[in-house]
N, C-alpha and C positions, 0 to 999 in steps of 0.2 A: 504493500500500500504506500509506504514512504517513497519507494522508488518511482511508483506511478505518479505521485504528486510532484516529484521533482521534474519528471518528464513533461507533465502538463504545464508546470511553471515555465520551463524552457521554451515550450511551444508558444505560450502566451507572450513571452518577451519577444520571440522571433516575429510573431504576428504584428506586434506593436511597431517593431522596427520596419517591417515591410509596409505598413500603412503610412508611416510618416515619411519613409524614404529619405530624401535629402531636404524635404521642406521643414520649416519651423512649425511651432505649435502655439496656439493661444493658451491663455491661462487655464482654460478648461480641458486642455489636452487635445483639442481637435486639430486636425491637420491644417496648416496654413501654407498654401502654395504661393510662390512669388514669381513675378515676371522674370527677374534676373536669373533665378536658379532653375525654374521649372518650365516656364512658358516660352521664353526667348528661343531655346533650342528647337522647339516645335515650329515656331514661326520661321526660323532660319532654314529649317529643312523643307517646309511646305509652302511658304508664302512669299518670302522676300525676293525670289527670282523675278516676280512681277511687281510686288509691292515695295518698291524702292524708288528713290528720286530718278526721274528721267525715263522710267519704264511705263508700260501701258496701263497699269492699274491706277485707279483714281486717287489713291493715297499711299503714303509710305508707312510700313509697319516694322521698321528696323529698330527704333528706340522705344523705350517705355513712354516717353513724352508723346510720341506719335501714335502709339497704340491706345493709350488710356482713354481718349475721347470716344473711341470706337468699340470699347470693350463689350457693351451689350449687343451691338450689331454683330460683332464677331461671334459672340456666343450663339446668336440665332443662326448665322450662316453655317457654322460648323455642325450644329445639331441637325440641321436640315440637309447637310452635306451639299449645300449650294457652293461652298468653298472648302477646299480648293476645287476648281472646276474639273469635274471628271464625270462623264455621263455613260460610260460603258456598264452594262449589266454584269455584275461580278460572277454570275453563273456561267458565263460563256467567255472562254479565252483567258489567257494570262498575258499581262502587258508589261513590257520593260520600262515604260514611262508612267506607270500607274501613280497618280498624284494623291490618292485618297489618304486621309488621316486614319490611323488605327482607332478603334473604339477607345482604347486606353488614352490616346492623345486627346480625343474629343472630350472624354470625361475630365481630364485634367484642366482643359480650357474652361469647361463649364464650372468646375469647382472653384477655380481661380476667380472667375467673374463673380460668382455667387458670394464669395467671401470678401468682396470689395476690391478685387483687382489690385492687389498690393505690389509695390515695386520690389521690395527686398533689399538685401545688402548689395551695393555696387560691386563688391569684391567677388560676388558669385557669378557675375555676368561674363560669359566667354566672348571672345571677339566675334563680330559678325562675319559671315563668309565674304570672301573677296570675289567680286565679279569682274569680268573683263570690262574695261572702260572702252567705249567705242565698239568695235566689231566683236561680236560674241564668238565668231568662228576663228578669231585671230586675224592677223594682218592678211588681207586678200592678196593674191598674186596679181589680180587685175580688177579694176572698178569701172563699171559703166554707169554713166549718169544719163538722165533724161536730156534730150538735145537742147532744151531750153526750159526756163522757169514757166510754170503755169500759175496764172492768177485765179485763185479761188474766190468767188464773190462772197459777200458778207451773208447773203441769204439766198433762199431758193434751192432748187435741185440741180445738181450738175450731172449730166449724162456721163456714163463711163468714158474716160479718155484713153486713147491709145497713142503711145509714143514709140517709135522704132529707132533702134540703135544698131548699126552694123558692128559685128564683132571683128571683122577683117582677119579672121583666123584663116591662115593659109593651109592648115592641116586640121584633122579631127582633134578635138581636145576633150579629155575626160575630166569630169568635175567631181571632186571628193567632198566639197563643202560649198554652200551657197547661202548668202544672207541678203535679203532685201531690206533696205532702210529708208524710212520716210524722211524727206527733207524737212517736213513740218508735221509732226505727229498729231497736232491738234486738229488738222483738217483731213488727214488720210485715214480712211476706214480700213482699206486694204490695198495691197499691191499684188498682182499676179504677173509673174514673168513667164512668157511663152518663148519658145524657140521657133523661129520661122526658117525652115531649111530652104536652100536655093531652089527656085522654081515653085515654091509654095506661097500663095497670096496671103497667108497669115491666119490668125484665129478667126473662125467663122462659126456660126451656130452648129453646123454639122461636124465641126472639128472638136467639140467639147470632149475633154478627156485625152486629147493627144497634144504633143508638143509642149507640155507643161513642165517648166524647169523648177519652179518653187514659188513661194508666196510669203507675204507678211500680212497677218490678220490677228485679231485678238485670240490668244490661246496658242498660237503656233510658235514653234521654236525653229531656229535655222536648220537647214538641211545639212546633215553630215552622213557620209556613207561609211559602211563597215569596210575594213581592209579587203582589197581584192574586188570591190564593187565601186561603180561610179556612174554618173549620168553622162551622156554623150552630147556634145555640141559639134555638129559636122562643120567641116571647112566651108567658109562662105555664108554661114548662117547669120541671121539677124536676131536680136533680142527685142521682144515687144513688151513694153510696160502697159499693163491694163491697170488704170488708176481709178479708184472709187473715192471721190472727195465728198466730204460732208461739211458744208459751211457752218461756221461757229459764231456768226454775228459780227465778224470783222473781216474785211478784205485781206486775204493772206496769200503769200506766194509760196510755192513748193517746187523743189527740184529733187526728186527722189533718186535713189541709186541702187545698184546691186553689186555685191562683191563676190568674186569666185576664187576658189583655191583649186589648183590643178592637182590631179593624182600624182603622187610621187612614187607609187609602187605599181607593179604590173597589174593590169585590170583583167580579171577573169570573167566577170559578169557585168552586164550593163543594166542599169536601173531605168525602168520606163514607167511613167504614170499613165494609167488607163482608167476606165470606169464602166460600170453598168449604169446607163443613163437613159433618160427619155426627154425629148424636146417637143413632142407632139401632144402632150396632155392638155386637158381642159378641166379645171377644177370648178364645179358648179358653185353658184352663190349659196350662202347660208347652209353650208354643210360642214359638219364637225369632224368627220373621220373619213375623208376621201382617200382611197388607196391608189397608189401608182406603183407599178412593178416594172423592173428592167432586168435584163440578163446580159451576161458576157460569157462566152465559151472560149476556153484555151485551145489553141491549135498546136501546141507543143508543151512538153514538160517544162514547168517553171516553178517559182516560189513567190508567195506574197510576203512582203516585208513590212507593209504598213497599210492602214485604212484611213480615209479621210472623207466622211460623209458631208455633203454640202446641200443645204436647202436655204430658204429664206424665212420670212417672218411667220409663215403659216405652217412650217415644218413641225411635226409632232414627234415622230419617231422613225427609226429605220433599222432594218435587220438585214445582215448579209448571211446567206446560206449557201453552202457548197453542196452540189450534187455530183458525186463521183461516178466514173464509168462503171464501177463494180456494183452500183446500186445503193451505196451508202449515201447518207446526207448528214450534215451537221451545221449548226449555227456557228459562224465564225466570229461575228460581232453583233451585239444588240445594243442599240442606244434608245432606251425607252422614253427618255425625255430630252429631245434634241433642243439645243440652245444656240440660236443664230449668233448670240454675242460671243460665243467661244468656239472658234473653228479648230477643233482638236484633231491631231494625228494620233492614231493608236498603233503602237509598235509591238507586235507579238514578241514574247521572250525569245522564241526561236522562229526562223522563217517557216511558213506553212507550205508544204509541198502541194502542188497542183498538177496532177497528171494530165497529159493531153486528153481532151474530151470532157474535162471537168467543167461544169456550168455554175457560174456564180449568179445567184438571184438576189437582187436588192429589192426589198419591199418597204415602201415608206407611206406614211399617213400624214394628211394635211388637215388643219382646222381653219376653214374659211367661214367661220360663224362669228356671231357677235360675242360669244363666250371667250374668244381669243383676244385678250387685251392688246396684243400687238398687231392685230389685223387692220391693215389700212382701210379696207372697205369690204365688209362682208356681203354687200349687196351686188357685187360685181363678180363675174366669172374670171378666173385667173389662168393665164397661159405662161409659157416659158418666156423669160426675159431676164436681162442682166440687172435691172434696177430692183431695189429691195421690195418695192410694192408689187413686183412681178414674182415669179417663182422659178426655182430650179429643182431638179431631182437628179443629183449626181452622186453615185456611189463610187467615189474615187478609191483606187488602191494602187500601190507601187509593186511592181514585179521585177524579178531579175531574170535575165536571159544569158545563158552561157555563150561566151565568145569561142569560136572554133580554136583559135590560137591566142594564147594570152598576149595582150597588147602591152608592150613596154611603154610606160608613161614617160615622156621626156621632161626632165627637170625644167622648172621655170626660173626666170631671173629673180634675184632677191628683191624684196620690197614690193610695193604696189605700183601698178601702172594704171593711170586713169585715162579712160576713153571718153 
């Protein structure tokens, strides 16, 4: 009996230590979490890549002084899992870039806010992570700018603008990293960079899903390839900037750019962006769950390395399903609550093999009813279009295709070259 009592006493002490962890305690013995010791590491890991000065998020969350006014709003956003933005259904697929907080992290944030969001001892605060200043991909080998500044009016709607820049590449170039950067982020909603190969008249509606090099939009990170893989820009190609501007109440000028890093290692597989998409749909007015389905069939063995669903303000959800030649099928990605405000790439932990004859089916639903608070006009039918009050149904994904003979990438000159 005495031995048992000692064991229970030890277990009780261990439990108390586990509950308090590294946090302090109030006079009544309750756990007191502090920003400096318990919460800052969570924000550094999950939030500050976007929530820091100069980045796309609307406020910085690096210091206690910056975080404290938003404490209750942060609590709400993490409990509902609205933040960090991640929309993939956890029942399907495993993702290398999964941004979700663990339940333990969420519980800590909630407890900290409920206890008064205390700062704690400054000595407990670890240094904030260091991020690249300027180019996130590192110094580009070459930078292409829009050929001239564009003046964004103070008000109104600006149709998508296209700016063409010749690469003047004399030989095929393989791209291991690419980053589009807004000249003035306050008026740039997104940038899409297309490659126009020689003899091609450029992006047209029927070309959606082809010739896409990369993009800048809320939630996206710069393109970086894995060793041995790269995107291809053929000799003589042009780059086409598709610019979506959103006036902010003040006439503003913008001259955006894109930076490229050439592959320094032999390239064994070429990365191509393609899609299961539809441009002929009609969404009736006052309908809350209109379905649009699109398909893509592989004509050779390949692998999928990323997904990027794209719809506009009426998009509700989208699911990618693979139907294999042997009769099997599986859901590859399900996004049950699509959010136009966050254009997220989903990178599988491992590339997904797609045998020749596999069919990808993308099924999306759209809410064109008055119940959709983002709906520009529920009383109008909606068709394909580039503007946000129109719609798109693009189930983008990146695939790799093996090169018959590994291509030796030629080294580039040091430093950046601006075009």
